[in-house]
N, C-alpha and C positions, 0 to 999 in steps of 0.2 A: 222587411221590418214592419211590425204591426203599427195599427193605428194607436192602440194602447202604450207600447211603446214608445212611439214618437211623443206621444202625449206626455207622459211620464218625462221623459228627457228634456221636453220644451219647461215643463213645471221645475224641473230639477236646476235647468239653466237658468230659469227666473229666479229662484230661490238663492242660487250662489249669486247672482248678481245683486240682489237685494242685500244677502250677508256682506257681500264686498262692499258695498255702498255704506252700510251701517257700521262695519269696521272701519272705514276710509274717514269717517267724521270724527273730529279730534272730540273728546269729552271734556266738558267744564264741570267740575264739580263744585255746588253751591250749597253749604251748610247754612241753615235758618233755624229761626224759633217761633215760627207761627204753625198754630194748629189749628183745627176745625176749619170753619169756612174761610179764614184768611188764608191758611194753608192750602185749600184748594184754588183760591184765587192766585196764590204765588205760584203754584204749579201750574196754571193755566199760563201765567206770563211767560213760563219756560218753554211750553208746549207751542204757544203762538210763534215764540222766537226760533224754534226749531224747525217750525214748519215755512219760515221766511228763507230759508236755505239750507244747505245739504252739507256744509264744510264743518260745523261745529254742532256739538249736542250738549246742551246744558242740562244737568242731571241735579235737580234740588234734593236734599235730604235733610229732614226734621231732627233737631239734635237737642231737644229739651227746652225747657224755660232760657232767657237771656242768660243767666249765670251759668247755666249747664254747659250752654253752647260755648260761652267764652272758655270755661275750665276744659271742656273737650279740644277746643281748638289748641288751647297750649299744649296740652298732651299731645295731641297729633303732631304738631310742629317739632316737638322733641323727638319724636318717633320718626320725622321724616315723611310722614303720611297725611299732611296738612290740604284741606280744600283748596281750590283757586281762590273761591269768593267765600266770605263768611259775615253774617249779618249780627253786628254787634250794637248793642244797646248805647246810647247817647252817654251815661255815667260810666261806660267803658272806654272812651274817647283817650282819656288821660294814660290809662294804662296801655292802649294800644299804641299810643304815640311812642310810649317810652320802650317800645319793642323793637329797638335799632334792629335792623337786619331781617326782621320777620316780615315786615309789610312793603308792600310795593306801592308808594304813593299814587293815588289816581292822576294826578296831574303829570307825572312822570310817564305813566302807564301811556296815557293818551298822547301824549306829545311824542313818544316813541314809536307809536302805531299810525299815527297821522290821521287820527280821527277828527271830525268836525267838532270839536269840544270847546266851549268857552265857558268858564265858570260864571262870568256875567248874566247868562241866561237863567242861573238859578234865583231864588228869591234870597236877598241877602240875608235876612233873619235866621234862614236854614244853613247857608253853606259858612256864615260867621261863626257857626258852632263846631263845624269841623276843618278849619283851615289852619295852617301854622301862623305864625306872627308876621309873616310876609304875604301873606293872603294866599297861599297855594293851596287847593284843595286836597284834602289826605285821603278821604274816603268819599263813596258816592252815596249822597241823601238817598232814602229809598222811601221809608215809611215814618214820616215826620207827623206828629200831632201837637197840640197845646190843649190845656184842661179849660173846659167850659162847664157853664151851669145848666143842667135839664131841670124843668119841673114840672109838677102835675097841675094842668089847667083846672081839673074838675075839681081838686083838692082847694085849689084858689079860690074859684067860685063857691065853694060849700062853706069857706071860712069869711065869705064877704071880700074877697080881694078881687081885684081886676086880675083876670087871668090872660090879661094882654101886656102887664105890666110886672116883669119880674124884678127884684131887687137890686140895686145897682151899688150900693153901699152896704158895709157890714152892720151899721145901725139899722138899715131898713132890712137886711137879713135876720137881725135878732127880733125886730118888730113882728115883721109877718110870719116869722117862726112861732114866736108866742101866740099870735093871734090865732094860728092854724092849729095849734094844739089846744088853745083855750076853747075854740070852737068844735072842737073833736073831729075835725076833717082829716085830721092824719095823727099818729101816736107820736110823731116826732116832726120838726119842722125841717131839718136838713141832715144829710150824712155826707161823707166823701170818701174818696179813694187817696191814698198816699198823703194821709194827712199830717204825719210828720216830716214830709220829705218834699216831694215834688209838688205837691198843691200847697200843703200847710206852710211850708217853708221857703222852697225855691221860686215858685211863681209869685208866692206873696210877697218875697223880698224884691223879685225883679218889678213887680207891679208897683212898688211903693219905691223904687229905685233905691233900694239898700243893698249894701255889700254882703255878698256872703263869705267872700275870701279877699286876701290882698293880692296882689300881682294879677290885677285885673279879672278877679273870680278864677284864679288858675292859670288862665292864660298866658301870662308873662313868665312864667317859670316853675319850678320844682320847689322853689323855697319860698311858697306860699303858706299862709296861715290862715284859719278860719277866724270870721268876726260876726257870726250870725247870729250873734246874743247881744243884738240891739234892744234898744227901748221898745221899739215898734214890732219887732218880731215877739219878745216877751209879754209885751200887751196883749199879742193876738192868742198866743197860747193861755194865757190866764183866761183870756174871755170865752175860749173854747171850752175850758175847764168850767166856766159858771155855767154856760149852756147846757154842757153834758150834765151837770147836777139839775138844771130845771126841765131837761127833758126836750130842749129847743134844737140840741144838737145830739147825735146819736154815733158813738164811735165804732167804726166798722172793721177794726182790726189794722194790724201792721201791714206795712208793705202796700200792696195794692187794694187793701181793704175789701176781703173776699164777702163781706157780709154787707156792702154797701149796694151793688147793684140788685140783690134780690129783695132788700127793703124797701128800694123804691119801686120796683116792679109790682110787688104786693100792695102797694099804696100806704105801707106804714111810714115813709119818711116822703114828705110832700117836694124835698128838692135834693137835688143829688149832683156833686161833682166830680167829674171825671173825663178822661181824654175824649177829643172831639171824635178820636176813632171808635168810641163806643156807640156814636149815633146809629149804627145799622142795628145793634143788639137791644138798644133802647127802645126803637120804633118796634122792633119783631118782638119784645115782651111785654110790653106795656098795653095794657086794656083800656086807657084813658088817654086823652090828648096831651100830647108832651108840648110843652114850650122850651125854648132856648134861651139863655142869656150869658153875658159875660162874667167873668169871675168878679166878685164883689171887691170893693177897696175901701180904705179909710180915706174919708174925704177931707179930714184935717191933717192930713199928711201932705206936704209941700210936693208937688211934681206928680202926686197920684192922680189918675193910673198912668203909668209909664207904658209898659209893654209887656205880655208875658213870652214866656220862652218855651223850646218845645221839648217834647221827648221823643219816644221812638227810637229808631234804629238807622245805621248806615251800612254800606257794603264795602267790606274793606278786604282789599287784594293781598294775598299772601305771597310772599317770595319762595322760591325754590323749585318753579316751575320751567318748563321749555319757553321758549321765545313765540313759537307759533301757536303755543296754546294761550299765551298771554293777547296774541292778535284777537282771539275769539273772544276773549275776557273783556277786550276793548269795544268790539263790536256789539257785545250782549249790552254792556252799560249805556251804549250810546242808544240801543233799541229802546231800553228801558226809559230814556230820557226824553222820547220822541212825544210831541204834545198830545196825539191822541192815545198813546199808550197810557201817560200819565194822567191825561183828564179821565180814563175809565177806571183807572187805580183809584183817583181821589173820589170820585163819585159813587164806586162801588163800596169803598171800606171806611169814609171819612176821615181817612189821611190827608194832609195837607197837599196841594199841588206843589211840586218842589221846582217847577219852573214857571215863569211868568206867562209863557205860552200855553202852557196847561191851564192854568188859571183864566186867561183871555178867553180860549177855547171854551171852557166850560161856561162863561160868561154868555158868550155867542149862542151856545147850545140853548140857552135860557134855563140851565141846571138851576141857578139860585133863584129864580123867579117861581120856578116849580117846587123848589125845596126850602122854604123859608129857615133861616137858622143856619143852612148848610155854610154860609159863608161868614158867619161870626167869628170861628176860629183865627181865619185869616185876617180880618179886622182887627182882632185883638191883639195879634203878634206885631200888627204893624200900625199901632197906634201913634206911636212916636219913633223917631230915630234910637235904635238900641244904644244905650250908654255901656261903660264898662260895668256897670252893676246889673244890666238887664240885657246883655247878649247872651248869656250861658254860663256854663261853668265846666271848669276841667280840672279835675283833681284825681291825682293817682289812689287807687284801691278806694275809690267813693263807693262802692257797694257796702264795704263794710261800715263807712259812716254812716250811710241810710240806716243800718241796723242798731246804731249807737242811738240815732236819732228817735227811732222806734221805742227803743227802751226808756229814753228820757221822758218822750211824750206821755208813754204810759204812767211813769212816776207822777206827771203832773195831774192827769185824771184821776190817780188813786190817792191824791192829796197829799203825797210824800215830799212833793218841791212844789216851789214856785216855778211860773215860767221863767223866769230870769235864773233861778238857781239849775234848772234844767238845760237851760241854752248853754250858760257857762261851764257846767259839766261836760255837756256834749263837745264844746269847742275844744276843752282840755285833753278830752279823749280822741276828738279827730284829729288834733294835731300831732299826737303822738302817732298816730297812724300815717300822716303825711310825712313825718320825720322817717319813719321806717321806709317808706316808698323812697322817698329822697335818697336815703342811704344806700338802698338796694339799685339805683338807678344813676349813680354817678360815678 
């Protein structure tokens, strides 16, 4: 036999061996909603896990924005083609919980496969959002964030303001914003994403210890009703209208406020409120020195500031797969929770560290000393022990309610309704959505 034939034979045997090894690995499918750099970081997590062992192969798959992923998952489950893991945003929690038989609760998964899993290792303010009334963790926290304030230090200095002192109250926000506009340091004082919901209503309510709904903001049952039309919330929406008219505040559009970030990067608005996970993008796209602060609050409201609440998403495990595949899912979720893995994810993205160990490791590594403001989000969500009004929210079909809130807020800005009228109408419309959801899931 020639040397060429022997070499070809050995190469063929090696290739077959590699093919058999790849085929032997159990595939774990992971649907997600992270594009761009975050999507690359997510894929790297899967690749790193795959490199640690050869028994399982985690395959990430981008399925569009959060709402699209949720819709695609429901359709896939009905067709029997559901992934093992899916990333679902926080306002989809109520809908996922109601999908009995479709989900495999994380605490049951971990108990069944003997993994070293302890829910107490995770930050309480994070896990509280995703546990049932008995404290059992239903999904695995993954990318959790909370909104903070970003500000342009150069604009502050140009307006005669102390660049090291951001506003802490809404009164200061109005005063500083007006001074910035009057001095020509920027064309608007501030803008924000999620003005009508996550920041301008949900976190605003939590920081002022105001309820969004009955039954512990929906945690206590499907028969909850919205009550976010309180005097404090109505006052804030009216004030945003006044500031919008005077140029102190610039509305950036519905949902995540697509115009908010560009107006801040361009220096048009001197202050900007958005997710703590926006930190990397803010620093990468700003040609000025960026400062960081907590969300403002009304200092005449008793108990404020209470604490902010989280956004982002968790990983839900879907039913309908083989037990040996679930063993791989459990191993992967345990890997994602390792202190060094979580610390790297937190530091690279701006998302909160989901475990105490990851937070402490980041402290030991000197990350917060080297990156001022990077721990503000953690401090803000831990300002006080969460109350029934500030531990989060859990309502069925809540994405639809957010659309209602956007519509009603726009009516306020247009001068068609007062803050109180808009919120009253939003409560009425939202409660109908809740009753429809309750009826479909009882």
